[in-house]
Backbone as a printed PyTorch tensor [residue, N CA C, xyz], in Angstrom:
tensor([[[ -3.7620, -11.5230,   0.0190],
         [ -2.5880, -12.3150,  -0.2400],
         [ -2.7230, -13.6440,   0.4900]],

        [[ -2.6250, -14.6750,  -0.2600],
         [ -2.7910, -15.9870,   0.3410],
         [ -1.4490, -16.6820,   0.5440]],

        [[ -0.4260, -15.9030,   0.7440],
         [  0.8950, -16.5060,   0.9300],
         [  1.1580, -16.6990,   2.4120]],

        [[  2.0100, -17.6610,   2.7140],
         [  2.3720, -17.9090,   4.1000],
         [  3.5580, -17.0670,   4.4900]],

        [[  3.5180, -16.5030,   5.6640],
         [  4.6310, -15.6900,   6.1230],
         [  5.6770, -16.5960,   6.7230]],

        [[  6.9090, -16.3340,   6.3600],
         [  8.0290, -17.0860,   6.9050],
         [  8.8580, -16.1060,   7.7080]],

        [[  8.7510, -16.1540,   8.9940],
         [  9.5140, -15.2710,   9.8600],
         [ 10.6310, -16.0790,  10.4950]],

        [[ 11.8220, -15.6360,  10.2790],
         [ 12.9820, -16.3230,  10.8340],
         [ 13.5400, -15.4560,  11.9460]],

        [[ 13.3830, -15.8750,  13.1710],
         [ 13.7310, -15.0210,  14.2980],
         [ 15.2290, -14.8580,  14.5040]],

        [[ 16.0350, -15.8090,  14.0480],
         [ 17.4740, -15.6620,  14.2570],
         [ 18.2390, -15.7960,  12.9340]],

        [[ 17.6650, -15.3010,  11.8820],
         [ 18.3000, -15.3580,  10.5720],
         [ 19.4500, -14.3670,  10.5320]],

        [[ 20.6440, -14.8220,  10.2310],
         [ 21.8270, -13.9720,  10.2570],
         [ 22.1760, -13.4780,   8.8580]],

        [[ 22.8270, -12.3320,   8.7850],
         [ 23.1560, -11.7300,   7.4930],
         [ 24.0770, -12.5970,   6.6520]],

        [[ 24.9200, -13.4160,   7.2830],
         [ 25.8210, -14.2680,   6.5020],
         [ 25.0850, -15.4180,   5.8050]],

        [[ 23.8220, -15.6260,   6.1370],
         [ 23.0180, -16.6810,   5.5180],
         [ 22.1300, -16.1660,   4.3830]],

        [[ 22.4560, -15.0130,   3.8450],
         [ 21.6460, -14.3750,   2.8100],
         [ 21.4160, -15.2830,   1.6080]],

        [[ 22.4060, -16.0550,   1.2330],
         [ 22.2710, -16.8910,   0.0430],
         [ 21.2920, -18.0500,   0.2270]],

        [[ 20.7840, -18.2220,   1.4300],
         [ 19.7810, -19.2540,   1.6710],
         [ 18.3580, -18.7500,   1.4170]],

        [[ 18.2190, -17.4520,   1.1470],
         [ 16.8990, -16.8900,   0.8550],
         [ 16.3490, -17.4720,  -0.4430]],

        [[ 15.0270, -17.5420,  -0.5900],
         [ 14.4330, -18.0630,  -1.8250],
         [ 14.5020, -17.0380,  -2.9580]],

        [[ 14.3370, -17.5060,  -4.1830],
         [ 14.3190, -16.6210,  -5.3570],
         [ 12.8900, -16.2140,  -5.7030]],

        [[ 12.0450, -16.0770,  -4.7070],
         [ 10.6340, -15.7340,  -4.9060],
         [ 10.3960, -14.2500,  -4.6660]],

        [[  9.2500, -13.7260,  -5.1710],
         [  8.9000, -12.3390,  -4.8450],
         [  8.4960, -12.2570,  -3.3790]],

        [[  8.7620, -11.1130,  -2.7820],
         [  8.3870, -10.9630,  -1.3830],
         [  8.8100,  -9.6500,  -0.7850]],

        [[  8.6660,  -9.5810,   0.5160],
         [  9.0290,  -8.4030,   1.3020],
         [ 10.0310,  -8.8480,   2.3480]],

        [[ 11.0920,  -8.0670,   2.5110],
         [ 12.1070,  -8.3770,   3.5190],
         [ 12.1240,  -7.2750,   4.5610]],

        [[ 12.4660,  -7.6660,   5.7920],
         [ 12.5230,  -6.7210,   6.8980],
         [ 13.8800,  -6.8660,   7.5750]],

        [[ 14.5690,  -5.7540,   7.7300],
         [ 15.8400,  -5.7450,   8.4420],
         [ 15.5810,  -5.2770,   9.8700]],

        [[ 16.1600,  -6.0010,  10.8220],
         [ 16.0560,  -5.6210,  12.2300],
         [ 17.4560,  -5.4470,  12.8050]],

        [[ 17.5670,  -4.5820,  13.8100],
         [ 18.8610,  -4.3620,  14.4390],
         [ 19.0770,  -5.3690,  15.5760]],

        [[ 20.1740,  -5.2330,  16.3100],
         [ 20.5160,  -6.2080,  17.3540],
         [ 19.5200,  -6.2260,  18.5120]],

        [[ 18.6900,  -5.1740,  18.6110],
         [ 17.6750,  -5.1050,  19.6610],
         [ 16.3260,  -5.6440,  19.1730]],

        [[ 16.3010,  -6.1380,  17.9400],
         [ 15.0580,  -6.6640,  17.3710],
         [ 14.1240,  -5.5980,  16.8330]],

        [[ 14.6130,  -4.3660,  16.7440],
         [ 13.7880,  -3.2500,  16.2510],
         [ 13.8320,  -3.2170,  14.7210]],

        [[ 12.6750,  -3.0910,  14.1090],
         [ 12.5740,  -3.0200,  12.6570],
         [ 13.1830,  -1.7020,  12.1720]],

        [[ 14.1700,  -1.7940,  11.2550],
         [ 14.8140,  -0.5750,  10.7660],
         [ 14.5750,  -0.3340,   9.2750]],

        [[ 14.1520,  -1.3730,   8.5260],
         [ 13.9230,  -1.1830,   7.0970],
         [ 13.0030,  -2.2670,   6.5550]],

        [[ 12.1250,  -1.8570,   5.6310],
         [ 11.2530,  -2.7880,   4.9160],
         [ 11.4710,  -2.5600,   3.4280]],

        [[ 11.6510,  -3.6430,   2.6760],
         [ 11.8270,  -3.5330,   1.2340],
         [ 11.0800,  -4.6370,   0.5110]],

        [[ 10.8920,  -4.4530,  -0.7850],
         [ 10.2080,  -5.4550,  -1.6030],
         [ 11.1730,  -5.9500,  -2.6670]],

        [[ 10.8940,  -7.1230,  -3.2110],
         [ 11.7730,  -7.6760,  -4.2380],
         [ 11.0070,  -8.6680,  -5.0990]],

        [[ 11.3680,  -8.7090,  -6.3950],
         [ 10.7990,  -9.7760,  -7.2270],
         [ 11.6160, -11.0470,  -7.0590]],

        [[ 12.8440, -10.9030,  -6.5590],
         [ 13.7000, -12.0430,  -6.2380],
         [ 14.3880, -11.7080,  -4.9060]],

        [[ 13.8860, -12.2890,  -3.8340],
         [ 14.3960, -11.9620,  -2.5000],
         [ 15.8940, -12.1940,  -2.3640]],

        [[ 16.3740, -13.3380,  -2.8400],
         [ 17.7940, -13.6690,  -2.6860],
         [ 18.6750, -12.6160,  -3.3580]],

        [[ 18.3800, -12.2770,  -4.6140],
         [ 19.2020, -11.3020,  -5.3510],
         [ 19.1520,  -9.9240,  -4.7020]],

        [[ 17.9400,  -9.4960,  -4.3160],
         [ 17.8070,  -8.1410,  -3.7770],
         [ 18.5110,  -8.0000,  -2.4380]],

        [[ 18.2610,  -8.9110,  -1.5270],
         [ 18.8640,  -8.8080,  -0.1950],
         [ 20.3770,  -8.9960,  -0.2830]],

        [[ 20.8350,  -9.9190,  -1.1300],
         [ 22.2820, -10.1390,  -1.2920],
         [ 22.9740,  -8.8920,  -1.8260]],

        [[ 22.2660,  -8.1020,  -2.6260],
         [ 22.8800,  -6.8950,  -3.2010],
         [ 23.3160,  -5.8950,  -2.1230]],

        [[ 22.6730,  -5.9230,  -0.9740],
         [ 23.0760,  -5.0310,   0.1220],
         [ 24.4130,  -5.4550,   0.7130]],

        [[ 24.7010,  -6.7460,   0.6890],
         [ 25.8780,  -7.2630,   1.3790],
         [ 27.0500,  -7.5690,   0.4510]],

        [[ 26.8180,  -7.5950,  -0.8550],
         [ 27.8790,  -7.9330,  -1.8090],
         [ 28.5200,  -6.7240,  -2.4760]],

        [[ 27.7920,  -5.6270,  -2.5870],
         [ 28.3040,  -4.4710,  -3.3390],
         [ 28.4340,  -3.2440,  -2.4520]],

        [[ 29.1290,  -3.3460,  -1.3720],
         [ 29.2010,  -2.2330,  -0.4330],
         [ 29.8500,  -0.9930,  -1.0320]],

        [[ 30.7020,  -1.1440,  -2.0480],
         [ 31.3340,   0.0360,  -2.6580],
         [ 30.3630,   0.8030,  -3.5610]],

        [[ 29.2250,   0.2150,  -3.9230],
         [ 28.2530,   0.8750,  -4.7890],
         [ 27.0590,   1.4240,  -4.0100]],

        [[ 27.0520,   1.3120,  -2.6990],
         [ 25.9280,   1.7510,  -1.8760],
         [ 26.1610,   3.1620,  -1.3490]],

        [[ 25.0720,   3.8610,  -1.0740],
         [ 25.1710,   5.1980,  -0.4810],
         [ 25.6360,   5.0700,   0.9730]],

        [[ 26.0820,   6.1810,   1.5340],
         [ 26.5430,   6.1680,   2.9290],
         [ 25.4180,   5.7670,   3.8780]],

        [[ 24.2230,   6.2570,   3.5870],
         [ 23.0650,   5.9210,   4.4270],
         [ 22.7990,   4.4100,   4.3980]],

        [[ 22.8670,   3.8250,   3.2110],
         [ 22.6050,   2.3900,   3.0740],
         [ 23.7060,   1.5760,   3.7440]],

        [[ 24.9600,   2.0100,   3.6240],
         [ 26.0720,   1.3190,   4.2890],
         [ 25.8730,   1.3490,   5.8020]],

        [[ 25.4460,   2.5020,   6.3160],
         [ 25.1780,   2.6310,   7.7630],
         [ 24.0530,   1.6750,   8.1730]],

        [[ 22.9700,   1.6180,   7.3650],
         [ 21.8450,   0.7370,   7.6660],
         [ 22.2930,  -0.7250,   7.6700]],

        [[ 23.0250,  -1.1390,   6.6300],
         [ 23.4790,  -2.5310,   6.5130],
         [ 24.3530,  -2.8990,   7.7100]],

        [[ 25.1230,  -1.9370,   8.1920],
         [ 25.9610,  -2.1850,   9.3690],
         [ 25.1490,  -2.4590,  10.6270]],

        [[ 23.9110,  -2.0020,  10.6660],
         [ 23.0450,  -2.2130,  11.8290],
         [ 22.2240,  -3.5000,  11.7430]],

        [[ 22.1540,  -4.1050,  10.5550],
         [ 21.3020,  -5.2850,  10.3610],
         [ 21.8620,  -6.4820,  11.1080]],

        [[ 21.0390,  -7.0650,  11.9880],
         [ 21.4240,  -8.2630,  12.7280],
         [ 20.4970,  -9.4230,  12.4060]],

        [[ 19.3250,  -9.1150,  11.8800],
         [ 18.3260, -10.1440,  11.6390],
         [ 17.5250,  -9.7850,  10.3890]],

        [[ 17.1670, -10.7780,   9.6200],
         [ 16.3730, -10.5720,   8.4140],
         [ 15.1400, -11.4580,   8.4910]],

        [[ 13.9910, -10.8580,   8.2810],
         [ 12.7470, -11.6120,   8.1720],
         [ 12.2150, -11.3720,   6.7710]],

        [[ 11.4440, -12.3150,   6.2670],
         [ 10.8720, -12.1020,   4.9440],
         [  9.5110, -12.7660,   4.8300]],

        [[  8.7450, -12.2880,   3.8790],
         [  7.4340, -12.8380,   3.5720],
         [  7.4010, -13.1210,   2.0840]],

        [[  7.0850, -14.3300,   1.7130],
         [  6.9440, -14.6850,   0.3060],
         [  5.5120, -14.3720,  -0.1150]],

        [[  5.3700, -13.7150,  -1.2610],
         [  4.0420, -13.3780,  -1.7860],
         [  3.9040, -13.9310,  -3.1940]],

        [[  2.7060, -13.8080,  -3.7550],
         [  2.4220, -14.3820,  -5.0700],
         [  2.9790, -13.5700,  -6.2320]],

        [[  3.1020, -12.2430,  -6.0480],
         [  3.5090, -11.3930,  -7.1730],
         [  4.2040, -10.1330,  -6.6700]],

        [[  4.8100,  -9.4140,  -7.6100],
         [  5.4330,  -8.1290,  -7.2740],
         [  4.3900,  -7.1410,  -6.7720]],

        [[  3.1880,  -7.2020,  -7.3460],
         [  2.1020,  -6.3170,  -6.9280],
         [  1.7680,  -6.5520,  -5.4560]],

        [[  1.6500,  -7.8190,  -5.0520],
         [  1.3890,  -8.1420,  -3.6460],
         [  2.5170,  -7.6380,  -2.7540]],

        [[  3.7480,  -7.7470,  -3.2350],
         [  4.8980,  -7.2720,  -2.4730],
         [  4.8200,  -5.7540,  -2.2810]],

        [[  4.4360,  -5.0400,  -3.3250],
         [  4.3140,  -3.5820,  -3.2490],
         [  3.2810,  -3.1770,  -2.2000]],

        [[  2.1360,  -3.8350,  -2.2070],
         [  1.0810,  -3.5100,  -1.2430],
         [  1.4940,  -3.8550,   0.1820]],

        [[  2.0980,  -5.0260,   0.3600],
         [  2.5330,  -5.4300,   1.6940],
         [  3.6150,  -4.4940,   2.2210]],

        [[  4.5670,  -4.1460,   1.3690],
         [  5.6320,  -3.2150,   1.7800],
         [  5.0220,  -1.8970,   2.2490]],

        [[  4.0990,  -1.3610,   1.4710],
         [  3.4520,  -0.0950,   1.8110],
         [  2.7720,  -0.1890,   3.1740]],

        [[  2.0230,  -1.2640,   3.3980],
         [  1.3120,  -1.4260,   4.6710],
         [  2.2690,  -1.5660,   5.8460]],

        [[  3.3340,  -2.3260,   5.6700],
         [  4.3050,  -2.5110,   6.7540],
         [  5.0210,  -1.2070,   7.1060]],

        [[  5.3280,  -0.4140,   6.1020],
         [  5.9960,   0.8720,   6.3630],
         [  5.0540,   1.8120,   7.1000]],

        [[  3.7890,   1.8620,   6.6730],
         [  2.8140,   2.7240,   7.3490],
         [  2.6160,   2.2840,   8.8010]],

        [[  2.5450,   0.9780,   9.0290],
         [  2.3300,   0.4390,  10.3730],
         [  3.5100,   0.6780,  11.2980]],

        [[  4.7300,   0.4370,  10.7980],
         [  5.9060,   0.3810,  11.6670],
         [  6.8220,   1.5980,  11.6190]],

        [[  6.7300,   2.4080,  10.5690],
         [  7.5670,   3.6020,  10.4280],
         [  9.0580,   3.3020,  10.6620]],

        [[  9.6480,   2.3640,   9.9050],
         [ 11.0620,   2.0280,  10.1230],
         [ 11.9840,   3.2270,   9.8920]],

        [[ 13.0460,   3.2420,  10.6330],
         [ 14.0190,   4.3510,  10.6370],
         [ 14.5500,   4.6930,   9.2400]],

        [[ 14.8570,   3.6980,   8.4270],
         [ 15.5130,   3.9450,   7.1470],
         [ 14.5570,   4.0230,   5.9480]],

        [[ 13.2740,   3.8690,   6.1540],
         [ 12.3050,   4.0470,   5.0680],
         [ 11.8230,   5.4920,   5.0880]],

        [[ 12.5450,   6.3660,   4.4010],
         [ 12.1460,   7.7650,   4.4080],
         [ 10.9800,   8.0190,   3.4630]],

        [[ 10.8870,   7.2410,   2.3880],
         [  9.7490,   7.3640,   1.4920],
         [  8.5990,   6.5450,   2.0720]],

        [[  7.4000,   6.8930,   1.7280],
         [  6.1710,   6.2150,   2.1520],
         [  5.8300,   6.4260,   3.6180]],

        [[  6.5930,   7.2250,   4.3550],
         [  6.2390,   7.4940,   5.7450],
         [  5.1800,   8.5900,   5.8220]],

        [[  5.0840,   9.3860,   4.7670],
         [  4.1350,  10.4920,   4.7800],
         [  2.7100,   9.9630,   4.6500]],

        [[  1.7530,  10.8710,   4.4890],
         [  0.3430,  10.4870,   4.4260],
         [ -0.0420,   9.8500,   3.1100]],

        [[  0.8390,   9.9130,   2.1170],
         [  0.4850,   9.3910,   0.8080],
         [  0.3300,   7.8830,   0.8620]],

        [[ -0.6940,   7.4220,   0.2100],
         [ -0.9470,   6.0030,   0.1260],
         [ -1.6830,   5.7520,  -1.1750]],

        [[ -1.9620,   4.5240,  -1.4760],
         [ -2.6340,   4.1990,  -2.7210],
         [ -4.1000,   4.6120,  -2.6640]],

        [[ -4.6560,   5.0210,  -3.8060],
         [ -6.0680,   5.4370,  -3.8170],
         [ -7.0160,   4.2390,  -3.8540]],

        [[ -8.2210,   4.4810,  -3.3740],
         [ -9.3100,   3.5130,  -3.3830],
         [-10.5130,   4.1450,  -4.0650]],

        [[-11.4300,   3.3200,  -4.5070],
         [-12.7470,   3.7750,  -4.9360],
         [-13.6950,   3.3860,  -3.8190]],

        [[-14.5690,   4.3210,  -3.4300],
         [-15.5060,   4.0460,  -2.3470],
         [-16.9250,   4.3720,  -2.8000]],

        [[-17.8470,   3.4750,  -2.4610],
         [-19.2800,   3.7450,  -2.6290],
         [-19.7510,   4.2150,  -1.2640]],

        [[-20.1000,   5.5030,  -1.1850],
         [-20.4580,   6.0960,   0.0990],
         [-21.8290,   5.6250,   0.5640]],

        [[-21.9590,   5.4430,   1.8740],
         [-23.2380,   5.0500,   2.4790],
         [-24.0670,   6.3180,   2.6720]],

        [[-24.8220,   6.6820,   1.6430],
         [-25.6750,   7.8600,   1.6750],
         [-27.0360,   7.4640,   1.1070]],

        [[-28.0440,   8.3190,   1.3340],
         [-29.3750,   8.0240,   0.8110],
         [-29.3290,   7.8330,  -0.7050]],

        [[-28.5770,   8.6900,  -1.3910],
         [-28.3080,   8.5650,  -2.8190],
         [-26.7970,   8.4500,  -2.9600]],

        [[-26.2790,   7.2280,  -2.9790],
         [-24.8200,   7.0110,  -2.8970],
         [-24.0310,   7.6740,  -4.0330]],

        [[-22.8390,   8.0870,  -3.6750],
         [-21.8650,   8.5930,  -4.6390],
         [-20.7230,   7.6000,  -4.6960]],

        [[-20.0290,   7.6070,  -5.8170],
         [-18.8040,   6.8150,  -5.9510],
         [-17.6790,   7.8090,  -6.1730]],

        [[-16.6930,   7.7740,  -5.2720],
         [-15.5860,   8.7280,  -5.3430],
         [-14.2630,   7.9920,  -5.1400]],

        [[-13.1720,   8.7000,  -5.3860],
         [-11.8490,   8.1610,  -5.0730],
         [-11.3550,   8.8240,  -3.7960]],

        [[-10.5670,   8.0810,  -3.0390],
         [-10.0300,   8.6090,  -1.7910],
         [ -8.7350,   7.8910,  -1.4550]],

        [[ -7.9180,   8.5270,  -0.6380],
         [ -6.7020,   7.8960,  -0.1350],
         [ -6.8300,   7.5710,   1.3510]],

        [[ -7.9180,   8.0420,   1.9590],
         [ -8.1420,   7.7740,   3.3860],
         [ -9.2550,   6.7510,   3.5180]],

        [[ -8.9740,   5.6850,   4.2390],
         [ -9.9360,   4.5970,   4.3860],
         [-10.6240,   4.7030,   5.7440]],

        [[-11.9410,   4.8460,   5.7020],
         [-12.7780,   4.8280,   6.8960],
         [-13.9510,   3.9170,   6.5650]],

        [[-13.8480,   2.6640,   6.9600],
         [-14.8070,   1.6240,   6.5660],
         [-16.2350,   1.9350,   7.0140]],

        [[-16.4180,   2.8650,   7.9320],
         [-17.7710,   3.2220,   8.3670],
         [-18.4800,   4.1090,   7.3510]],

        [[-17.7300,   4.7140,   6.4350],
         [-18.3290,   5.6530,   5.4750],
         [-18.8050,   4.9970,   4.1920]],

        [[-18.3790,   3.7510,   3.9360],
         [-18.8110,   3.1090,   2.7070],
         [-18.0650,   1.8330,   2.4290]],

        [[-18.2610,   1.3300,   1.2090],
         [-17.5980,   0.1050,   0.7770],
         [-16.4190,   0.4750,  -0.1210]],

        [[-15.2230,  -0.0250,   0.2180],
         [-13.9910,   0.3510,  -0.4600],
         [-13.5280,  -0.7300,  -1.4240]],

        [[-12.9900,  -0.2860,  -2.5600],
         [-12.4340,  -1.1900,  -3.5630],
         [-11.0370,  -0.6920,  -3.9120]],

        [[-10.0780,  -1.5770,  -3.8770],
         [ -8.6970,  -1.1970,  -4.1400],
         [ -7.8110,  -1.8770,  -3.1340]],

        [[ -6.6330,  -1.3880,  -2.9480],
         [ -6.0650,  -0.1430,  -3.4690],
         [ -5.6150,  -0.2680,  -4.9130]],

        [[ -5.5360,   0.8780,  -5.5780],
         [ -5.0580,   0.9510,  -6.9500],
         [ -3.6370,   1.4970,  -6.9360]],

        [[ -2.7220,   0.7880,  -7.5720],
         [ -1.3440,   1.2810,  -7.6540],
         [ -1.2030,   2.2610,  -8.8030]],

        [[ -2.1770,   2.2850,  -9.7000],
         [ -2.1680,   3.2150, -10.8220],
         [ -3.3790,   4.1390, -10.7140]],

        [[ -3.1310,   5.4310, -10.5610],
         [ -4.2210,   6.4080, -10.4920],
         [ -4.9650,   6.4300, -11.8200]],

        [[ -4.2440,   6.2730, -12.9100],
         [ -4.8750,   6.2690, -14.2280],
         [ -5.8770,   5.1210, -14.3460]],

        [[ -5.5020,   3.9390, -13.9020],
         [ -6.4100,   2.7890, -13.9470],
         [ -7.6380,   3.0430, -13.0810]],

        [[ -7.4310,   3.6190, -11.9030],
         [ -8.5510,   3.9120, -11.0120],
         [ -9.5020,   4.9100, -11.6580]],

        [[ -8.9590,   5.9490, -12.2890],
         [ -9.8110,   6.9540, -12.9530],
         [-10.5770,   6.3390, -14.1180]],

        [[ -9.9570,   5.3960, -14.8230],
         [-10.6560,   4.7060, -15.9120],
         [-11.8330,   3.8930, -15.3780]],

        [[-11.6480,   3.2500, -14.2330],
         [-12.7350,   2.4810, -13.6210],
         [-13.8630,   3.4180, -13.2130]],

        [[-13.5260,   4.5430, -12.5810],
         [-14.5440,   5.5220, -12.1880],
         [-15.3060,   6.0380, -13.3980]],

        [[-14.5990,   6.3650, -14.4600],
         [-15.2290,   6.8700, -15.6780],
         [-16.1910,   5.8240, -16.2580]],

        [[-15.7750,   4.5780, -16.2910],
         [-16.6200,   3.5030, -16.7970],
         [-17.8800,   3.3410, -15.9450]],

        [[-17.7230,   3.3700, -14.6180],
         [-18.8740,   3.2500, -13.7240],
         [-19.8680,   4.3780, -13.9650]],

        [[-19.3550,   5.5840, -14.1560],
         [-20.2370,   6.7400, -14.3790],
         [-20.9170,   6.6830, -15.7330]],

        [[-20.2840,   6.0230, -16.7060],
         [-20.9200,   5.8510, -18.0190],
         [-22.0170,   4.7860, -17.9560]],

        [[-21.7840,   3.7340, -17.1810],
         [-22.7220,   2.6150, -17.1270],
         [-23.9270,   2.8700, -16.2180]],

        [[-23.7420,   3.6670, -15.1760],
         [-24.7880,   3.8540, -14.1770],
         [-25.0460,   5.3320, -13.9470]],

        [[-26.2880,   5.6340, -13.5780],
         [-26.6390,   7.0120, -13.1990],
         [-26.1890,   7.2160, -11.7530]],

        [[-25.0720,   7.8450, -11.5980],
         [-24.4880,   8.0490, -10.2790],
         [-24.3040,   9.5430, -10.0750]],

        [[-24.7320,  10.0300,  -8.9460],
         [-24.5580,  11.4630,  -8.6890],
         [-23.1010,  11.7600,  -8.3780]],

        [[-22.6710,  12.9360,  -8.7930],
         [-21.2820,  13.3310,  -8.5760],
         [-21.1650,  14.5420,  -7.6560]],

        [[-22.2670,  15.2350,  -7.4060],
         [-22.1800,  16.4070,  -6.5320],
         [-22.1210,  15.9720,  -5.0730]],

        [[-21.7010,  16.8730,  -4.2090],
         [-21.6370,  16.5430,  -2.7910],
         [-22.7190,  17.2670,  -1.9930]],

        [[-23.7980,  17.6490,  -2.6620],
         [-24.9330,  18.2960,  -2.0200],
         [-25.5700,  17.3320,  -1.0140]],

        [[-25.8970,  17.8210,   0.1670],
         [-26.5200,  16.9990,   1.2040],
         [-27.9810,  16.7460,   0.8120]],

        [[-28.2920,  15.5170,   0.4390],
         [-29.6320,  15.1780,  -0.0240],
         [-30.4970,  14.6170,   1.1080]],

        [[-30.4680,  15.2970,   2.2340],
         [-31.3440,  14.9080,   3.3290],
         [-32.7760,  15.2980,   2.9440]],

        [[-33.7930,  14.6600,   3.5340],
         [-35.1770,  15.0040,   3.1900],
         [-35.4880,  16.4970,   3.3670]],

        [[-34.9060,  17.1220,   4.3960],
         [-35.1440,  18.5510,   4.6310],
         [-34.5820,  19.3880,   3.4750]],

        [[-33.3620,  19.0840,   3.0490],
         [-32.7500,  19.8550,   1.9680],
         [-33.4360,  19.6100,   0.6360]],

        [[-33.9390,  18.4120,   0.4370],
         [-34.6490,  18.1180,  -0.8050],
         [-35.9130,  18.9540,  -0.8730]],

        [[-36.6330,  19.1170,   0.2570],
         [-37.8470,  19.9470,   0.2810],
         [-37.5200,  21.4170,   0.0690]],

        [[-36.3730,  21.8680,   0.5750],
         [-36.0070,  23.2850,   0.4900],
         [-35.6000,  23.7130,  -0.9180]],

        [[-34.8610,  22.8660,  -1.6480],
         [-34.3060,  23.2680,  -2.9380],
         [-34.6380,  22.2460,  -4.0140]],

        [[-34.3540,  22.6570,  -5.2180],
         [-34.5170,  21.7550,  -6.3510],
         [-33.3330,  20.8030,  -6.3520]],

        [[-33.5700,  19.5240,  -6.1030],
         [-32.4770,  18.5740,  -5.9900],
         [-32.1780,  17.8610,  -7.3110]],

        [[-32.9050,  18.1910,  -8.3680],
         [-32.6630,  17.5160,  -9.6410],
         [-31.2370,  17.7510, -10.1310]],

        [[-30.6800,  18.8980,  -9.8280],
         [-29.3180,  19.1820, -10.2940],
         [-28.2930,  18.2880,  -9.6030]],

        [[-28.7040,  17.6240,  -8.5220],
         [-27.7730,  16.7640,  -7.7950],
         [-27.6800,  15.3730,  -8.3910]],

        [[-28.5570,  15.0290,  -9.3110],
         [-28.5420,  13.7010,  -9.9080],
         [-28.1160,  13.8180, -11.3570]],

        [[-27.2330,  12.9260, -11.7940],
         [-26.8070,  12.9250, -13.1940],
         [-27.9240,  12.3950, -14.0620]],

        [[-28.0670,  12.9820, -15.2270],
         [-29.0260,  12.4750, -16.1980],
         [-28.2910,  12.1520, -17.4680]],

        [[-28.7580,  11.1390, -18.1550],
         [-28.0930,  10.7170, -19.4130],
         [-28.7150,  11.4320, -20.5800]]])
């Protein structure tokens, strides 16, 4: 994301209408400066204002959260997709009190080319940059699976997880570990 972050340290809730109409991520903080909620929006002004204008249409939990908001920070991004990714990362990093979704281990999938003697290409949700080269994240599992399928059609890539160390190759027939067209 090549967008500039705009952090307003003393932005008050009554100034909501001064927010831009751009896509982005907003962060609500309480009076102690603690992050309590992260959200995304295709229009920051409309989304954030909706918390403060329609209190009769909000859940009790949301009304309680809005009552704690003392400061609003936001980041303008290029697209809704960028906002989705940034929101996900901020929630994972900060674990805000009112973001009950996305706090679990679930995250977007990646495609990884593993650093092995005979590399495999697999999908994963856990990123460990020492194990290979990662591509993604993918917000659509279907799109990611289509990319994997295309890669496997275009290239001879092994799909088994057999350990192809020189010792194991000498011990067994390793031909079954390599895909053939």
